[in-house]
N, C-alpha and C positions, 0 to 999 in steps of 0.2 A: 504494500500500500504506500503510495507516495503522498506525502503531506506538503501542501503548499499554503503558506500563510503570508498575507500581504500586510504592509504597514506604510509608514512614512518616514522619510529622513528628516534631519533637522531643518531643512528648507521647505518641508511640506510636500515634497515630491513622493509619488507612489513608488514603493520599492518592494521587492520580494524579501520579506522578513526572514523566511525560512523555507527552503526547498530541500527535502530529504526523504529517504526511505524511512518510514515509521518503524520503530522497534517496539518491542513489548516493554511497557513500563513495569508491570508486575506479571510474572508468569506463575502458573500453578496447575496442578492436575484438574482444578475446577474451572478456572476461567483465565484467559490471557487478557490483560487489562492494558489498553492503549490510551494513555492520557494525551489528548490532542491539544487542548487549549483551555485556559481558565482566565476569567476576569474576576477582579475583586471589587468590592463596593466602591472604592475610591478611584478606580481606573477611569481614564478618559480616552476618547478617541479624537483624532487619529493616534494610533500607537506610534510613538517616536522612539526609534532605536537609540537615539542620543539622549534620552530622558533619564538615564541612570539605571533602568531596570534591564537586566540582561534578557535575551531571548529565552534562555532556559527557565527563568523564573515563571514564565507564563505556562510552562508545560510540566516541568519536573518538580515544581515546588508544591507538592501535594501535602497539605497539613491536615486535611480531613477529606475523605472521599465524598462527602456530601456538602453542597454549598451552603454557606451562611446567607442570611438575608441580603438580597441585591447582588449576590455573586452568581456567576454562571460557570458551568463546566461542560466541555464537549469531549466525549470519549467514544471509543469503539471497544466492544466487549466480544470476545470469542468464547462462548460458553461450550463446555465439553459435556458429554452425556452424563446423566444423573448418577450412574454407578461410580463415576470418578470421585465424586464427593464422599461417597460411602466408603471408599477404599483408603481414605486418608487416615493416618495415625493421628492421635492427639497432638504429637509434636509437629507433624507436617501441617496440620490445621493451624496451630499456634503460629508457626513460621509464616504461613500465608497471610493470616490476619494481621500480623505485626507489620507487614509491608503496606497495609491499607488503613491508616489511622482513621478511627471513627467507625469503621465497619462493624466491629464486634459489639459496640454499644447499641447499635440499631437492630441487631439480629435477636430474634426471640429464642430463648433457650429451650422452651417446651414445644416449639413448632419450627423445626429447622428450615431455614430459608425465608421465613416470614419476617418482614420488617416494615417500618413506617418511616418516611423521611419528610422533612419540612421543605419540600420542593415540588415544583411542577416539572415533569419530565416529558420531553418530546422525543419520540423515538421512531426508528424505521428498522425493520428486519431486512438485512442485506442478503443473507443466505441462510438456508436451513429452516428449522422450525423450533418453536418454543411455546410453552403454555404459560399464560399469565393467570395466576390464581389469586382470588380475593377471599374475603371472609366467607366462612361456611363452606369452603372448598370449591366454590364455583370457579370454573376455568374457561378460558377462550384460547384456542390455538391460533398462533400468529405464524405466517410463513413469509417467504421472501416477497418484498414489496408492500407488506402490511405496515401500517403505522399505528402508534398509540400515543395517548396523552394520559399520563399518570398524575392525578391530582392529589398527591399527598396521601393516598390511600394505603392501608395495610395490604401488603401483597408479597408474593413470592414468584420466582421464575422456576418452572419445572422443565427440565431438559431431557429429552430422550435421544436426540442426535445433535451433532454440532450445529451451533447457531451463531451467526455474526450479526450484531446489533450496533447501530449508531444511535447515540442518545445525547441530548442537551438537557442538562439539569439547571433549573433556575431556582435559587433559594428564596424562600418567602416566609412569612409569619403564619403560624397556626392559630386558629381562633380558639 
């Protein structure tokens, strides 16, 4: 996957901020996590490469996997079949979670995979298929080309075969 990000130089001219082959930010037997871009509540556009923030701070500086209010995150996730998660040892699971700050605190202990975030998530299934599960076990299968809007609901992703998903998360306040 090629990642192309545009921005502006100190004179306001459009420039290619970053052009590269995307690598996995966090890999595991459960999901490969590609962190593409993140904005913070105080960020302004146009993005100026001379403004003191390095290019890497927008993509590799993941302090929490879920955005705070007025933050946004763009990522691509490669989910692996459900049995992969079951095969993890406790140490492997702890190692995976330690690479993704904030993930463990959102996951429900008594219902694996279920979680709730303070964000609106806009996503598209690029390849494969995945099931979106909500309260009471209700599920909808999503396949390549399908889109979803996740409005801060309690949910889980159920994976039977490989699935690649692109998603933008926008942090908001919960009522």
